[in-house]
C-alpha positions in Angstrom: -41.9 -18.6 -9.0 -41.5 -21.2 -11.7 -38.4 -22.7 -9.9 -40.2 -23.1 -6.6 -41.9 -26.5 -7.2 -38.7 -28.2 -8.6 -36.8 -26.9 -5.6 -39.5 -28.3 -3.3 -39.4 -31.5 -5.0 -35.8 -32.0 -4.5 -36.1 -31.1 -0.7 -39.0 -33.3 -0.3 -37.3 -36.2 -2.1 -34.5 -36.2 0.6 -37.1 -36.4 3.3 -37.5 -40.1 2.2 -34.3 -40.7 4.0 -34.7 -38.5 6.9 -38.3 -38.2 8.2 -39.4 -41.8 8.7 -36.7 -42.0 11.4 -37.9 -38.9 13.2 -41.5 -40.0 13.5 -40.9 -43.1 15.7 -44.2 -43.2 17.4 -46.6 -41.5 14.9 -47.2 -44.0 12.0 -49.3 -41.5 9.9 -46.5 -39.1 9.7 -44.1 -41.9 8.7 -46.4 -42.9 5.9 -46.9 -39.3 4.8 -43.1 -38.7 4.7 -42.7 -41.7 2.5 -45.5 -40.7 0.2 -44.7 -37.0 0.0 -42.2 -37.3 -2.9 -44.8 -39.2 -4.9 -47.5 -36.6 -4.2 -44.9 -33.9 -5.2 -44.4 -36.0 -8.4 -48.1 -35.7 -9.2 -47.8 -31.9 -8.5 -44.9 -31.8 -10.9 -47.0 -33.2 -13.6 -50.1 -31.1 -12.9 -47.7 -28.0 -13.1 -46.2 -28.9 -16.2 -49.4 -29.7 -17.9 -51.1 -26.5 -16.8 -48.7 -23.5 -16.2 -45.7 -25.3 -17.7 -47.0 -25.0 -21.2 -46.5 -21.2 -21.2 -42.8 -21.5 -20.0 -40.0 -20.9 -22.2 -37.6 -23.8 -23.2 -34.9 -22.3 -21.1 -37.2 -22.1 -18.0 -38.2 -25.9 -18.5 -34.5 -26.7 -18.8 -33.7 -24.7 -15.8 -36.4 -26.5 -13.8 -35.1 -30.0 -15.1 -31.6 -29.0 -14.0 -32.6 -28.1 -10.6 -34.3 -31.6 -10.1 -31.6 -33.7 -11.9 -28.6 -32.0 -10.4 -30.2 -31.7 -7.1 -31.0 -35.4 -6.9 -27.5 -36.7 -7.8 -26.3 -37.1 -4.2 -29.7 -38.6 -3.4 -29.2 -41.4 -6.1 -25.5 -41.8 -5.3 -26.4 -42.5 -1.5 -29.4 -44.7 -2.4 -27.6 -46.5 -5.0 -24.6 -47.2 -2.7 -27.0 -48.4 0.1 -28.8 -50.6 -2.5 -25.5 -52.2 -3.7 -24.2 -52.7 -0.3 -27.5 -54.3 0.8 -27.5 -56.6 -2.3 -23.9 -57.6 -1.7 -24.6 -58.3 2.0 -27.6 -60.3 1.0 -25.4 -62.7 -0.9 -23.7 -64.0 2.1 -25.4 -67.4 3.2 -26.3 -66.3 6.7 -29.8 -66.6 8.3 -32.0 -63.4 7.9 -29.6 -62.1 5.2 -32.1 -62.9 2.5 -34.3 -60.3 4.1 -31.9 -57.7 2.9 -33.1 -58.4 -0.5 -36.4 -56.9 0.4 -34.6 -53.7 1.4 -33.1 -53.5 -2.2 -36.4 -53.9 -3.8 -38.0 -51.3 -1.6 -35.2 -48.8 -2.4 -35.5 -49.5 -6.1 -39.3 -49.0 -6.1 -39.0 -45.7 -4.3 -36.0 -44.6 -6.2 -37.8 -45.2 -9.5 -40.9 -43.5 -8.3 -38.9 -40.3 -7.5 -37.2 -40.7 -11.0 -40.8 -40.7 -12.5 -41.7 -37.7 -10.5 -38.8 -35.8 -11.8 -39.4 -36.5 -15.5 -42.3 -34.2 -16.4 -40.2 -31.1 -16.5 -37.5 -33.0 -18.7 -40.0 -34.4 -21.0 -41.7 -31.0 -21.4 -38.4 -29.5 -22.2 -37.5 -32.1 -24.8 -40.8 -31.8 -26.6 -40.8 -28.1 -26.6 -37.1 -28.0 -27.9 -38.0 -30.6 -30.6 -41.0 -28.4 -31.7 -38.7 -25.5 -31.9 -36.1 -27.3 -34.0 -33.4 -27.2 -31.3 -33.1 -31.0 -31.3 -34.0 -33.6 -33.8 -36.8 -36.1 -33.4 -34.4 -38.9 -33.0 -32.5 -37.0 -30.2 -35.8 -36.1 -28.6 -37.0 -39.8 -28.7 -33.7 -41.1 -27.2 -33.6 -38.4 -24.5 -37.2 -39.2 -23.7 -36.4 -42.8 -23.2 -33.4 -41.9 -21.1 -35.8 -40.1 -18.7 -37.0 -43.4 -17.3 -33.6 -45.1 -16.9 -31.3 -44.4 -13.9 -28.2 -42.4 -14.5 -29.0 -42.0 -18.2 -31.6 -39.3 -17.4 -29.0 -37.0 -15.9 -26.4 -37.8 -18.7 -28.8 -37.1 -21.4 -29.9 -33.8 -19.9 -26.2 -33.0 -19.5 -25.7 -33.5 -23.2 -28.8 -31.6 -24.1 -27.6 -28.7 -21.7 -24.3 -28.5 -23.4 -25.7 -28.9 -26.9 -28.1 -25.9 -26.0 -25.0 -23.8 -24.8 -26.7 -23.2 -21.6 -25.0 -23.4 -18.3 -22.1 -25.4 -19.8 -19.5 -24.6 -16.9 -22.1 -25.7 -14.3 -22.8 -28.9 -16.2 -19.1 -29.8 -16.6 -18.6 -29.0 -12.8 -21.4 -31.3 -11.9 -20.4 -33.9 -14.2 -16.7 -33.8 -12.7 -18.1 -33.7 -9.1 -20.3 -36.7 -9.9 -17.4 -38.6 -11.4 -15.2 -37.8 -8.4 -17.9 -38.9 -5.9 -18.3 -42.3 -7.8 -14.5 -42.7 -7.9 -14.4 -42.2 -4.1 -17.1 -44.5 -3.5 -15.4 -47.2 -5.6 -12.0 -46.6 -3.8 -13.8 -47.0 -0.6 -15.4 -50.2 -1.6 -12.1 -51.6 -2.9 -10.3 -50.5 0.3 -12.7 -52.5 2.4 -11.8 -55.8 0.4 -8.0 -55.1 1.0 
């Protein structure tokens, strides 16, 4: 039951890309599909502040990993789109400057989803620091990383390995993430050749 809300958060976050295109004629549903990840972010916060206080450190870590690892493709896709649109906006053609607005919108929504994902990670970091698993310096640095793109996932990977919990899974996810980034970079470089 503890893993239901984090799983729903990941699913709802992907609807940001999918649902607005499905509701061509119903503006209210488009707005709802865009706001749904933010609503679920508030639900995450409420869950952590109420029920989550009773959960174990491992349960909080598992909830964090569900969200962080589940959103890696989301941020790779969104980041690729953002970078592509930003590069396209640099070309001196009419209307290309409007693409800069797309970048800003993607960054705002991406950061909002990042904020909605942070309550479980912060609760885990605080609980692990109180239990003496991580030092205060590590907890503070990891807490700050939860609000920075990419560093949030990398810091949780480091804490997971330090915790000796799901080490093989973490290594596989890290390897897969690096492979996907490499493929994206190769695709970008191939388009210039």
